[in-house]
C-alpha positions as CSV (number, residue, x, y, z in Angstrom):
1,M,-52.2,-17.8,-39.4
2,V,-50.5,-16.2,-42.5
3,R,-47.9,-18.7,-44.0
4,T,-43.9,-17.9,-44.0
5,D,-44.0,-18.0,-47.8
6,A,-47.0,-15.7,-48.0
7,L,-45.3,-13.2,-45.7
8,E,-41.9,-13.4,-47.5
9,N,-43.9,-12.8,-50.9
10,R,-45.8,-9.8,-49.5
11,A,-42.4,-8.3,-48.3
12,R,-40.8,-9.1,-51.5
13,I,-43.5,-7.5,-53.8
14,L,-43.2,-4.4,-51.1
15,D,-39.5,-3.9,-51.6
16,V,-39.7,-4.4,-55.3
17,A,-42.5,-2.2,-55.7
18,Y,-40.8,0.5,-53.8
19,R,-37.8,0.7,-56.2
20,A,-40.1,0.1,-59.4
21,F,-42.4,3.2,-58.3
22,A,-39.3,5.1,-57.7
23,E,-37.9,4.4,-61.2
24,D,-41.3,4.7,-63.1
25,P,-44.5,6.1,-61.3
26,D,-46.5,4.3,-64.2
27,V,-45.1,0.9,-63.9
28,S,-47.7,-1.9,-64.3
29,L,-48.6,-4.4,-61.5
30,N,-47.9,-7.1,-63.9
31,A,-44.6,-6.2,-63.9
32,I,-44.0,-5.9,-60.2
33,A,-45.0,-8.9,-59.9
34,T,-42.7,-10.5,-62.5
35,R,-39.8,-8.5,-60.8
36,A,-41.1,-9.9,-57.4
37,G,-40.8,-13.2,-58.7
38,V,-44.5,-13.8,-58.0
39,G,-47.5,-14.3,-60.2
40,A,-50.0,-11.9,-60.6
41,G,-52.7,-13.7,-58.7
42,T,-50.1,-13.7,-55.4
43,L,-49.9,-9.6,-55.9
44,Y,-53.4,-9.1,-56.3
45,R,-54.4,-11.4,-53.5
46,N,-52.2,-9.1,-51.2
47,F,-53.0,-5.6,-53.0
48,P,-56.4,-5.7,-55.0
49,T,-55.6,-2.3,-56.5
50,R,-53.2,-0.1,-57.3
51,E,-53.5,2.2,-54.7
52,D,-53.5,-0.5,-52.1
53,L,-50.0,-1.3,-53.2
54,L,-49.1,2.4,-53.3
55,L,-50.2,2.8,-49.8
56,A,-48.6,-0.3,-48.4
57,V,-45.3,1.0,-50.1
58,Y,-45.9,4.1,-48.4
59,R,-46.7,2.9,-44.9
60,E,-44.2,0.3,-45.0
61,E,-41.4,2.4,-45.7
62,L,-42.1,5.3,-43.3
63,D,-42.5,2.9,-40.3
64,S,-39.3,1.2,-41.2
65,L,-37.6,5.1,-41.4
66,V,-39.5,5.9,-38.1
67,A,-37.9,2.7,-36.5
68,S,-34.7,3.4,-37.4
69,V,-34.0,6.7,-35.2
70,D,-32.5,4.5,-32.4
71,G,-30.1,2.7,-34.9
72,L,-28.8,6.0,-36.3
73,L,-28.5,7.4,-33.0
74,A,-26.3,4.7,-31.8
75,R,-24.1,4.5,-34.9
76,Q,-23.8,8.1,-35.6
77,P,-23.7,11.6,-33.7
78,P,-27.2,13.3,-33.3
79,L,-26.5,15.9,-35.9
80,E,-25.2,13.3,-38.7
81,A,-28.2,11.0,-37.5
82,F,-30.5,13.6,-38.3
83,R,-28.8,14.5,-41.7
84,T,-29.3,11.1,-42.5
85,W,-32.8,10.3,-41.5
86,V,-33.9,13.6,-43.1
87,R,-32.3,12.5,-46.6
88,E,-33.8,9.3,-46.4
89,L,-37.5,11.1,-45.7
90,A,-36.9,13.5,-48.6
91,A,-36.1,10.5,-50.9
92,Q,-39.2,8.7,-49.9
93,M,-41.3,11.8,-50.1
94,R,-40.1,12.3,-53.4
95,V,-41.4,8.9,-54.7
96,K,-44.5,9.8,-53.0
97,H,-45.0,13.0,-54.8
98,G,-43.9,11.3,-58.1
99,L,-47.3,9.1,-57.5
100,G,-49.3,12.3,-57.4
101,E,-52.7,11.6,-58.5
102,A,-52.5,7.7,-57.5
103,L,-52.4,9.2,-53.9
104,A,-55.0,11.7,-54.1
105,S,-58.0,9.7,-52.7
106,P,-59.6,10.2,-49.1
107,E,-58.4,6.7,-48.1
108,A,-54.9,7.7,-49.3
109,Q,-55.3,10.9,-47.2
110,A,-56.3,9.1,-44.3
111,A,-52.9,6.9,-44.5
112,I,-50.8,9.9,-44.8
113,D,-52.2,11.6,-42.1
114,A,-52.0,8.8,-40.0
115,Q,-47.9,9.0,-40.5
116,Y,-47.9,12.3,-39.1
117,A,-47.3,11.6,-35.5
118,P,-45.2,8.9,-36.1
119,V,-42.7,11.2,-38.2
120,T,-42.9,14.3,-35.8
121,S,-42.3,12.0,-32.8
122,A,-38.9,10.8,-34.6
123,I,-38.4,14.3,-35.8
124,G,-38.4,15.4,-32.1
125,R,-36.3,12.2,-30.9
126,L,-33.6,13.3,-33.2
127,L,-33.7,16.9,-32.3
128,D,-33.8,16.3,-28.8
129,A,-30.5,14.0,-29.2
130,A,-28.9,17.1,-31.2
131,A,-29.9,19.5,-28.7
132,A,-28.5,17.4,-25.6
133,R,-24.9,17.3,-27.4
134,D,-25.5,21.4,-27.8
135,E,-25.7,20.7,-32.0
136,V,-28.9,22.4,-32.4
137,R,-31.2,24.8,-29.8
138,A,-33.1,23.4,-27.6
139,G,-36.9,23.8,-27.7
140,I,-37.7,23.5,-31.7
141,E,-41.0,22.1,-32.7
142,P,-40.8,19.1,-34.9
143,S,-43.9,19.9,-36.7
144,D,-42.1,23.4,-38.0
145,V,-39.0,21.1,-38.8
146,L,-41.1,18.8,-40.9
147,L,-42.9,21.7,-42.5
148,L,-39.3,23.3,-43.6
149,I,-37.8,19.8,-44.7
150,G,-40.8,19.7,-47.0
151,A,-39.1,21.6,-49.4
152,L,-36.4,18.9,-49.6
153,W,-38.6,16.4,-51.7
154,R,-39.8,19.1,-54.0
155,V,-36.4,19.4,-55.8
156,P,-35.8,18.3,-59.4
157,S,-34.9,14.7,-60.1
158,G,-31.2,13.9,-60.3
159,Q,-28.0,14.8,-59.1
160,Q,-28.6,18.6,-59.3
161,G,-31.9,18.3,-57.3
162,L,-30.1,16.2,-54.7
163,A,-27.4,18.7,-54.5
164,Q,-29.8,21.4,-54.3
165,A,-31.6,19.2,-51.7
166,D,-28.5,19.1,-49.5
167,R,-27.7,22.6,-49.7
168,M,-31.4,23.5,-48.4
169,L,-30.6,20.8,-45.9
170,E,-27.6,22.5,-44.6
171,T,-29.5,26.0,-44.6
172,I,-32.0,24.5,-42.7
173,L,-29.5,23.0,-40.0
174,D,-28.2,26.7,-39.7
175,G,-31.6,27.9,-38.9
176,L,-31.9,25.1,-36.1
177,G,-28.6,26.5,-34.6
178,A,-26.4,23.9,-35.6
179,G,-24.2,25.9,-38.0
180,G,-23.1,27.9,-35.1
181,V,-22.7,25.1,-33.1
182,Q,-20.4,23.6,-35.7
183,Q,-18.2,26.6,-36.2
184,R,-17.8,26.7,-32.2
185,L,-16.6,23.0,-31.7
186,A,-14.1,23.8,-35.3
187,E,-12.4,26.4,-33.0
């Protein structure tokens, strides 16, 4: 049985690592340990290599995002929930892309591939909810939408890149039928 403090340390390391990698993809593991308030031994016991930590952060963040769909749909209209969710997915993928070579191993690719089905399922749930309210066309393939939104995490960093990503997201939503629906609702 894993001790509670060990689970808390692991969770704190993952949280700190996500933010640290977003700020600086080359951040040292020792710096992450220090920021998390744990010793280097604790970090390396949980994550023996940099890649182990990167993959754990990636899986943790995507698992959390996938799990957030029901809560978003409970708090927001489906189309707004879709926008919120896609923006967060794009932010997470920008961090992953910033890590480049660090996630290029066969093990990393297997971990990334394992996230495909949960992510497309989440997209499908969001699209179905929006289609049920006539906010997008019905029958849109989630895997097609994932390919489209892949462009959002390739924008330049900074405020101009985020503004560009928002414009691109609205263009994608127009293509999903959201623009015409919004216009009809405004009339």
